[in-house]
C-alpha positions as CSV (number, residue, x, y, z in Angstrom):
1,M,179.6,138.8,90.4
2,R,180.1,140.1,86.9
3,K,178.7,139.0,83.6
4,Y,181.1,137.9,80.9
5,E,180.8,136.4,77.4
6,L,183.3,133.8,76.3
7,A,183.7,133.1,72.6
8,L,185.7,130.1,71.3
9,I,186.6,128.8,68.0
10,V,187.3,125.0,68.1
11,H,189.5,123.3,65.5
12,P,187.5,121.8,62.6
13,D,189.1,118.4,63.0
14,A,187.6,118.0,66.5
15,L,184.6,115.8,66.8
16,P,181.2,117.4,67.9
17,E,181.5,115.4,71.1
18,T,184.8,117.1,71.8
19,V,183.2,120.5,71.4
20,G,180.5,119.5,73.9
21,E,183.2,118.3,76.3
22,I,185.0,121.6,76.1
23,A,181.8,123.5,77.0
24,E,181.1,121.0,79.9
25,T,184.6,121.4,81.3
26,L,184.3,125.2,81.3
27,T,180.9,125.0,82.9
28,E,182.4,122.8,85.7
29,V,185.3,125.2,86.3
30,I,182.8,128.1,86.6
31,T,180.3,126.4,88.8
32,E,182.9,125.0,91.2
33,A,184.1,128.6,91.7
34,G,180.6,129.7,92.6
35,G,179.6,131.1,89.3
36,G,177.1,130.1,86.7
37,V,176.5,129.7,83.0
38,Q,173.4,131.5,81.8
39,R,173.6,130.3,78.2
40,A,175.8,128.0,76.2
41,G,175.5,127.6,72.5
42,Q,176.8,128.1,69.0
43,L,176.9,131.3,66.9
44,A,174.1,130.8,64.4
45,N,174.7,133.6,61.9
46,A,176.6,136.9,61.3
47,K,174.0,138.8,63.3
48,G,175.2,137.3,66.5
49,N,172.2,135.0,67.2
50,I,173.1,132.1,69.5
51,V,171.5,128.7,69.1
52,E,171.7,126.3,72.1
53,R,173.0,122.8,71.4
54,P,171.8,120.6,74.3
55,D,171.8,117.5,72.1
56,G,175.5,118.0,71.1
57,D,174.6,118.7,67.5
58,W,177.5,121.1,67.0
59,Q,178.0,122.3,63.4
60,Q,181.1,123.8,61.7
61,S,180.9,127.3,60.3
62,K,183.1,129.2,57.8
63,L,185.6,131.6,59.5
64,A,185.8,135.2,58.4
65,Y,189.5,134.8,57.8
66,P,191.9,131.9,58.1
67,I,193.2,131.1,61.5
68,K,196.3,128.8,61.7
69,K,195.6,127.9,58.1
70,E,192.0,126.7,58.9
71,T,189.0,128.2,57.1
72,E,186.3,126.5,59.2
73,G,185.7,125.8,62.9
74,Y,183.1,125.4,65.6
75,Y,181.9,128.7,67.2
76,V,181.1,128.3,70.9
77,I,179.6,131.1,72.9
78,L,179.1,131.0,76.7
79,E,177.4,133.7,78.7
80,I,178.7,133.4,82.2
81,Q,178.4,135.1,85.6
82,T,181.4,134.8,87.9
83,T,184.0,136.6,90.0
84,P,187.1,138.1,88.3
85,D,189.4,135.8,90.2
86,V,188.1,132.7,88.2
87,L,189.1,134.2,84.9
88,P,192.8,133.1,85.0
89,A,191.7,129.5,85.6
90,I,189.3,129.7,82.6
91,E,191.9,131.2,80.3
92,R,194.5,128.7,81.4
93,N,192.1,125.8,80.7
94,L,191.6,127.1,77.2
95,R,195.3,127.7,76.5
96,L,196.1,124.2,77.4
97,N,193.4,122.7,75.2
98,E,194.9,122.1,71.7
99,S,191.5,122.0,70.1
100,V,190.8,125.7,70.8
101,I,192.3,127.8,68.1
102,R,191.0,131.2,69.3
103,Q,189.3,132.6,72.4
104,L,187.9,135.9,73.5
105,L,186.6,136.7,77.0
106,V,184.9,140.1,77.5
107,R,183.0,141.7,80.3
108,R,179.3,142.5,79.4
109,D,177.6,145.6,80.4
110,E,175.3,145.1,83.3
């Protein structure tokens, strides 16, 4: 299994509960395929610190530049461990979700 980091920006009109549901759905997809989520949280500041949000208290942040005419959004970060064959299912799930306005999945150094 390989380690990956998944970064999402969720539309600012989405409710904090919706952001939590997106993270839970992704966690289910990953765990059903035999992988795991090491950490799920929100980007706290520009230095890259991640704050876990187990209580669902997701907060909006200002975007560095407008995306689809939006200047704010929810930053969601998932550190996952899974096999490469699960990645298309994760990306498909994110593309079909209209609340996700940007996504980035990168392989982490081991």
